[in-house]
C-alpha positions in Angstrom: 26.2 172.0 -19.2 28.3 169.0 -20.0 31.0 170.0 -17.5 28.4 170.4 -14.8 26.9 166.9 -15.5 30.4 165.3 -15.5 31.3 167.0 -12.2 28.0 165.9 -10.6 28.5 162.3 -11.7 32.1 162.0 -10.7 33.0 159.1 -8.4 33.7 159.7 -4.8 37.2 158.5 -3.8 37.2 155.3 -1.8 37.2 155.8 2.0 40.5 155.9 3.8 41.0 152.4 5.4 41.7 154.1 8.7 38.3 155.7 8.6 36.2 152.6 7.9 34.0 151.5 10.7 32.7 148.0 11.4 29.0 147.5 11.8 27.8 146.7 15.3 24.6 144.8 15.6 22.6 146.2 18.5 19.5 144.4 19.6 16.9 144.9 22.2 16.4 142.4 25.0 14.1 142.1 28.0 15.9 141.5 31.3 14.0 138.6 32.9 16.3 138.0 35.9 19.5 139.1 37.5 21.8 136.2 38.5 24.4 138.4 40.1 26.0 141.8 39.4 27.5 140.8 36.0 25.2 138.0 34.8 21.7 138.4 33.5 19.0 136.3 31.9 17.5 138.2 28.9 14.8 137.4 26.4 15.9 138.0 22.9 14.2 137.2 19.6 15.9 133.8 19.9 14.5 133.1 23.3 16.0 133.3 26.8 19.8 133.7 27.0 22.3 134.0 29.9 24.4 137.0 29.3 27.7 138.1 30.9 28.2 141.9 30.8 31.6 142.8 29.2 34.0 144.9 31.2 32.8 144.4 34.8 33.3 141.8 37.5 31.2 141.8 40.6 31.6 139.8 43.9 30.4 136.2 43.6 27.2 135.1 45.3 27.9 131.9 47.2 26.6 128.7 45.6 26.2 125.2 47.1 26.6 126.4 50.7 29.6 128.7 50.0 29.6 132.2 51.6 28.9 135.3 49.5 31.9 137.5 48.7 31.8 140.9 50.3 29.2 143.1 48.6 27.8 140.4 46.4 24.2 140.9 47.4 24.5 144.6 47.2 25.9 144.4 43.6 23.1 142.0 42.6 20.5 144.4 44.2 22.0 147.4 42.3 21.7 145.7 38.9 18.3 144.2 39.8 16.9 147.6 40.6 18.3 149.1 37.5 17.4 146.4 35.0 14.8 143.9 36.0 11.8 143.9 33.8 13.3 146.5 31.5 14.3 146.5 27.9 18.0 147.0 27.3 20.2 147.2 24.2 22.9 144.6 23.9 25.7 144.3 21.4 28.9 142.3 21.0 32.5 143.6 21.0 34.7 142.5 18.1 37.6 142.0 20.5 35.8 139.5 22.7 34.4 136.0 22.0 30.7 135.6 21.4 30.3 133.4 24.5 32.4 132.7 27.5 33.5 129.3 28.9 30.2 129.0 30.7 28.2 129.4 27.5 26.9 132.9 28.4 26.6 135.5 25.7 29.3 138.2 26.1 27.7 141.6 25.4 27.9 145.2 26.2 24.6 146.3 27.8 23.0 149.7 27.7 20.0 151.2 29.4 18.6 154.7 28.6 21.9 155.3 26.7 24.1 154.4 29.6 26.6 151.6 29.8 25.5 149.2 32.5 29.1 148.1 33.3 30.2 151.7 33.8 27.2 152.3 36.1 28.0 149.3 38.2 31.7 150.2 38.4 30.9 153.9 39.2 28.6 152.8 42.1 31.4 150.6 43.5 29.3 147.5 43.0 32.0 145.9 40.8 35.4 146.4 39.3 36.7 146.8 35.8 37.4 143.4 34.2 39.5 142.7 31.2 39.4 139.0 30.2 41.8 138.7 27.3 41.9 141.9 25.2 41.0 145.5 25.6 37.4 146.2 24.8 35.3 149.2 23.7 34.8 151.5 26.7 37.6 150.2 28.8 39.1 153.6 29.5 35.8 154.9 30.8 35.5 151.9 33.0 38.9 152.4 34.5 38.2 156.1 35.2 34.9 155.1 36.9 36.8 152.6 39.0 39.4 155.1 40.0 36.6 157.6 41.1 34.7 154.9 43.0 37.9 153.8 44.8 38.9 157.4 45.6 35.5 158.1 47.1 35.2 154.7 48.8 31.8 153.9 47.1 30.3 150.5 47.5 32.7 147.7 47.9 35.7 150.1 48.1 34.3 151.3 51.5 32.6 148.2 52.7 35.1 145.5 51.9 38.4 146.8 53.2 39.3 148.4 49.9 38.8 145.2 47.8 39.2 145.7 44.2 
């Protein structure tokens, strides 16, 4: 009996440092507007926030009289249709800053369990974008881009192979 109690109360060895995981804080946010294909305005518990989606770059919408880049309106429409008025999950990436030089939150965005950046890239509405360091999901984004380019989806067919 004493042996059984001693075995049942034995300590578990500490986890292997290579197996430890960092905690990722996922939060829900309502998408209130889509600025362009990679920038949203979301409502969080802290109020409205401008958010830049990690891992994707979409053509720029012209500002102050400048012309749109090829496929900019289509990229915005794709994201608007997928996200406007919906609740998304947002979370930071430990390899990226919390905000960019424009003061936008840098976050991964998911809807219905799907990565929004990967959806945009797979549709050819944007390209994979690495700012400074590799990020979670980068390999999947690159594979989605290769597939979109190969099948000439979106900007790959409409913009003379821009990428």
